[in-house]
Backbone as JSON, one array per atom type, in Angstrom:
{
  "sequence": "MHRCPSNLAHPFMTEKFYCMTMRMNIDCGGCYRKIRRALLRMHELESHLIEKKQNRVSVCGAFSPQDVAIKIRKMTNRRVEILEIKELELSGGAEENKDNQSSNTQQSNGANNS",
  "N": [[-3.99, -8.31, 40.42], [-7.21, -9.62, 40.05], [-10.46, -8.28, 38.9], [-13.69, -8.17, 39.26], [-16.47, -7.33, 36.74], [-18.93, -4.58, 37.73], [-21.45, -5.49, 37.02], [-21.67, -8.09, 37.36], [-21.11, -8.73, 39.91], [-22.64, -9.32, 41.64], [-24.49, -12.11, 40.75], [-26.82, -13.37, 41.12], [-28.52, -11.95, 42.87], [-31.6, -10.38, 43.44], [-33.79, -7.88, 43.44], [-36.2, -6.69, 45.78], [-39.65, -5.2, 45.5], [-40.0, -2.37, 47.08], [-41.57, -0.1, 49.56], [-40.76, 2.73, 51.74], [-40.81, 4.5, 54.46], [-39.2, 7.4, 55.96], [-37.8, 9.23, 58.52], [-36.69, 12.64, 58.61], [-35.03, 15.56, 59.49], [-36.26, 18.44, 58.11], [-35.76, 21.34, 57.82], [-35.59, 23.83, 56.4], [-36.04, 25.29, 53.02], [-33.79, 24.95, 51.59], [-32.71, 22.22, 52.71], [-34.69, 21.0, 51.83], [-34.51, 20.96, 49.37], [-32.2, 19.92, 49.06], [-32.52, 17.15, 49.62], [-34.19, 16.28, 48.03], [-32.82, 16.69, 45.6], [-30.83, 14.43, 46.11], [-32.62, 12.15, 45.81], [-33.42, 12.25, 43.32], [-31.24, 11.32, 42.13], [-30.82, 8.95, 42.46], [-31.48, 5.87, 40.77], [-32.62, 3.69, 41.31], [-35.02, 4.2, 42.35], [-38.49, 4.41, 42.01], [-40.49, 6.31, 42.88], [-41.14, 9.16, 44.95], [-41.83, 10.88, 48.09], [-41.85, 13.47, 49.64], [-42.73, 14.99, 52.92], [-42.71, 17.87, 54.26], [-43.66, 19.15, 56.39], [-44.28, 17.32, 58.2], [-41.81, 16.03, 58.31], [-41.18, 13.94, 57.07], [-40.0, 11.27, 54.65], [-41.0, 9.29, 51.78], [-40.36, 6.54, 50.16], [-40.59, 4.56, 47.02], [-39.88, 1.52, 45.08], [-37.53, -0.58, 43.42], [-35.5, -1.8, 45.51], [-32.74, -2.0, 48.17], [-33.42, -1.34, 51.25], [-32.01, -0.72, 53.28], [-29.46, 0.24, 52.13], [-30.61, 2.39, 50.61], [-31.15, 4.24, 52.47], [-28.58, 4.64, 53.66], [-27.22, 5.53, 51.61], [-28.92, 8.18, 51.08], [-28.14, 9.6, 53.37], [-25.54, 9.76, 53.67], [-25.44, 11.47, 51.06], [-26.98, 13.84, 51.74], [-25.69, 14.58, 54.31], [-27.43, 14.27, 56.4], [-29.41, 13.04, 59.44], [-31.17, 9.9, 59.1], [-33.96, 8.35, 59.93], [-35.53, 5.31, 59.76], [-38.84, 4.65, 59.65], [-41.13, 2.66, 58.64], [-41.09, -0.14, 56.57], [-42.26, -1.36, 53.93], [-42.82, -4.48, 52.17], [-43.79, -5.03, 48.75], [-45.94, -7.16, 46.93], [-45.88, -7.96, 43.52], [-47.14, -9.43, 41.7], [-49.23, -10.9, 42.67], [-50.69, -9.03, 44.26], [-52.7, -7.7, 42.93], [-54.82, -9.54, 42.55], [-55.74, -10.28, 45.01], [-56.69, -7.98, 45.97], [-58.99, -7.3, 44.01], [-60.6, -9.61, 45.24], [-61.18, -8.72, 47.62], [-62.5, -6.16, 47.06], [-64.89, -7.32, 45.95], [-66.09, -8.67, 47.72], [-66.48, -6.81, 49.73], [-68.52, -5.33, 48.19], [-70.49, -7.17, 48.19], [-71.21, -7.37, 50.88], [-71.97, -4.68, 51.34], [-74.09, -4.72, 49.57], [-75.93, -6.54, 50.73], [-76.36, -5.02, 53.09], [-78.0, -2.73, 52.24], [-80.32, -4.0, 51.43], [-81.65, -4.93, 53.77]],
  "CA": [[-5.23, -8.65, 41.0], [-8.69, -9.65, 39.22], [-11.61, -7.42, 39.38], [-14.95, -8.54, 38.27], [-17.27, -6.16, 36.34], [-19.99, -4.55, 38.59], [-22.84, -6.08, 36.82], [-21.44, -9.44, 37.66], [-20.52, -9.1, 41.31], [-23.79, -10.44, 42.45], [-25.39, -12.12, 39.42], [-28.05, -13.93, 41.66], [-29.1, -11.18, 43.63], [-32.99, -10.0, 42.83], [-34.12, -6.85, 44.38], [-37.72, -6.82, 45.75], [-40.28, -3.94, 45.36], [-40.41, -1.95, 48.82], [-41.87, 1.16, 50.1], [-40.17, 3.01, 52.9], [-41.03, 5.93, 55.15], [-38.09, 7.76, 56.86], [-38.03, 10.45, 59.22], [-35.57, 13.37, 58.52], [-35.3, 17.01, 59.45], [-36.44, 19.17, 56.57], [-36.09, 22.7, 58.32], [-35.98, 24.86, 55.34], [-35.97, 25.14, 51.69], [-32.28, 24.48, 51.24], [-32.53, 21.09, 53.33], [-35.7, 20.37, 51.13], [-33.65, 20.74, 47.82], [-30.76, 18.53, 49.03], [-33.05, 15.82, 49.85], [-34.86, 16.03, 46.63], [-31.64, 16.28, 44.59], [-30.31, 13.17, 46.38], [-33.62, 11.26, 45.48], [-33.64, 12.25, 41.93], [-30.03, 10.99, 41.54], [-30.98, 7.52, 42.81], [-32.06, 5.61, 39.69], [-33.36, 2.51, 41.62], [-36.33, 4.8, 43.06], [-39.43, 4.79, 41.11], [-41.41, 7.62, 43.03], [-40.55, 9.61, 46.1], [-42.71, 11.86, 48.33], [-41.11, 14.73, 50.65], [-43.4, 15.6, 53.37], [-41.81, 18.73, 54.79], [-44.15, 19.48, 57.77], [-44.01, 16.09, 58.89], [-40.47, 15.82, 58.42], [-41.21, 12.44, 56.54], [-39.5, 10.78, 53.34], [-41.24, 8.2, 51.63], [-39.72, 6.29, 48.48], [-40.73, 3.14, 46.43], [-39.09, 1.0, 44.07], [-36.78, -2.25, 43.52], [-34.02, -1.62, 46.31], [-32.5, -2.61, 49.48], [-33.87, -0.4, 52.05], [-30.97, -0.37, 54.41], [-28.52, 0.67, 51.29], [-30.74, 3.57, 50.12], [-30.89, 5.04, 53.73], [-27.5, 4.99, 54.07], [-27.0, 6.58, 50.53], [-29.35, 9.04, 51.39], [-27.49, 9.98, 54.63], [-24.18, 10.19, 52.86], [-25.55, 12.41, 50.09], [-27.43, 14.94, 52.59], [-25.46, 14.9, 55.69], [-28.44, 14.46, 57.3], [-29.77, 11.87, 60.11], [-32.1, 9.52, 58.76], [-34.41, 7.27, 61.0], [-36.39, 4.41, 59.11], [-39.77, 4.34, 60.39], [-41.58, 1.72, 58.27], [-40.62, -0.71, 55.05], [-43.43, -2.45, 53.22], [-42.64, -5.24, 50.92], [-44.9, -5.15, 48.02], [-45.99, -8.15, 45.82], [-46.06, -7.41, 42.21], [-48.16, -10.12, 40.69], [-50.43, -11.42, 43.16], [-51.46, -8.25, 44.78], [-54.17, -7.18, 41.97], [-56.0, -10.5, 42.38], [-56.39, -10.03, 46.43], [-57.39, -6.44, 45.89], [-60.15, -7.84, 43.48], [-61.2, -10.31, 45.89], [-61.54, -7.62, 48.81], [-63.68, -5.36, 46.74], [-66.06, -7.97, 45.49], [-66.76, -9.41, 49.39], [-67.17, -5.27, 50.3], [-69.85, -5.01, 47.5], [-71.64, -8.35, 48.61], [-71.51, -6.95, 52.18], [-72.71, -3.27, 51.28], [-75.39, -4.75, 49.01], [-76.73, -6.97, 51.67], [-76.76, -4.13, 54.15], [-79.15, -1.95, 51.48], [-81.61, -4.84, 51.36], [-82.27, -5.27, 54.96]],
  "C": [[-6.52, -8.69, 39.95], [-9.59, -9.1, 39.7], [-12.68, -7.93, 38.54], [-15.72, -7.41, 37.98], [-18.49, -5.92, 37.44], [-21.11, -5.34, 38.45], [-22.81, -7.74, 37.01], [-20.8, -10.11, 38.84], [-21.64, -9.77, 42.29], [-24.7, -10.94, 41.51], [-26.98, -12.84, 39.87], [-28.87, -13.11, 42.6], [-30.23, -10.2, 42.97], [-33.42, -8.88, 43.97], [-35.62, -6.94, 44.53], [-38.13, -5.39, 45.5], [-40.44, -3.54, 46.81], [-40.65, -0.52, 48.57], [-41.5, 1.59, 51.26], [-40.4, 4.59, 52.98], [-40.09, 6.01, 55.98], [-38.36, 9.02, 57.56], [-36.38, 11.35, 58.91], [-35.84, 14.94, 58.94], [-35.08, 17.73, 58.51], [-37.01, 20.65, 57.37], [-36.23, 23.65, 57.59], [-35.79, 24.4, 53.77], [-34.69, 24.65, 51.08], [-32.42, 23.0, 51.49], [-33.66, 20.15, 52.31], [-35.0, 19.94, 49.76], [-32.48, 19.77, 47.77], [-31.38, 17.24, 49.24], [-33.81, 15.55, 48.47], [-33.71, 15.72, 45.52], [-31.11, 14.82, 44.79], [-31.4, 12.24, 46.03], [-33.65, 11.1, 44.27], [-32.46, 11.73, 41.42], [-29.81, 9.38, 41.52], [-31.93, 6.8, 41.73], [-32.96, 4.48, 40.25], [-34.87, 2.82, 42.26], [-37.36, 4.95, 41.92], [-40.13, 6.08, 41.33], [-40.83, 7.92, 44.4], [-41.81, 10.63, 46.45], [-41.97, 12.55, 49.74], [-42.35, 15.22, 51.54], [-42.91, 16.73, 54.51], [-42.31, 19.26, 56.39], [-44.01, 18.67, 58.49], [-42.79, 15.55, 59.25], [-40.53, 14.23, 58.29], [-40.78, 12.55, 54.79], [-40.29, 9.6, 52.98], [-40.86, 7.61, 50.02], [-40.24, 4.78, 48.31], [-39.86, 2.8, 45.35], [-38.64, -0.08, 44.35], [-35.49, -1.74, 44.22], [-33.72, -2.02, 47.43], [-32.67, -1.24, 50.37], [-32.75, 0.2, 53.04], [-29.77, 0.77, 53.45], [-29.26, 1.93, 50.9], [-30.85, 4.6, 51.33], [-29.44, 5.34, 54.11], [-26.79, 5.98, 52.79], [-27.52, 8.12, 50.95], [-28.48, 9.98, 52.44], [-26.06, 10.72, 54.15], [-24.4, 11.44, 51.98], [-26.18, 13.63, 50.81], [-26.73, 15.31, 53.55], [-26.37, 15.12, 56.64], [-28.67, 12.68, 58.2], [-30.84, 11.31, 59.37], [-32.5, 8.18, 59.63], [-35.57, 6.19, 60.01], [-37.56, 4.16, 60.08], [-40.87, 3.08, 59.73], [-41.08, 1.09, 56.79], [-41.95, -1.72, 54.93], [-42.77, -3.16, 52.02], [-43.88, -5.51, 50.03], [-44.83, -6.36, 46.87], [-46.58, -7.65, 44.41], [-47.24, -7.9, 41.42], [-49.29, -10.44, 41.61], [-51.39, -10.52, 44.14], [-52.8, -7.82, 43.97], [-55.26, -8.3, 42.41], [-56.47, -10.41, 43.84], [-57.27, -9.17, 46.66], [-58.97, -6.92, 45.42], [-61.06, -8.64, 44.21], [-61.79, -9.64, 47.01], [-62.55, -6.86, 48.15], [-64.79, -6.14, 46.44], [-67.06, -8.59, 46.81], [-67.38, -7.89, 49.96], [-68.54, -5.24, 49.64], [-70.71, -5.94, 48.09], [-72.07, -7.85, 50.04], [-72.57, -5.56, 51.96], [-74.11, -3.63, 50.74], [-76.67, -5.58, 49.95], [-77.22, -5.92, 52.93], [-77.71, -3.14, 53.45], [-80.29, -2.79, 51.55], [-82.3, -4.97, 52.53], [-82.78, -3.93, 55.27]]
}
């Protein structure tokens, strides 16, 4: 049986940059540590935020959202509910933000002059 190396399995697959918010039960410090440990083991995640009181976990990085949710569920043995997935633009986002800031500045200057 011929096996392909893992890095050649999907040569044309490119990951997009996502921020995903999930709901998980974080009842105690042990649950918090288990979730944190699972997130730190996932190298495709660039950042994470665990909101213990709101039972929310937010992650950002270049990953497939469904795959990450499944991995977290398997690693923590906890139910994971995806609340929101945002796909982020890496190149065009900065230009749009600058345009919005300049139009907001012009509007506020007009309000100050009247």
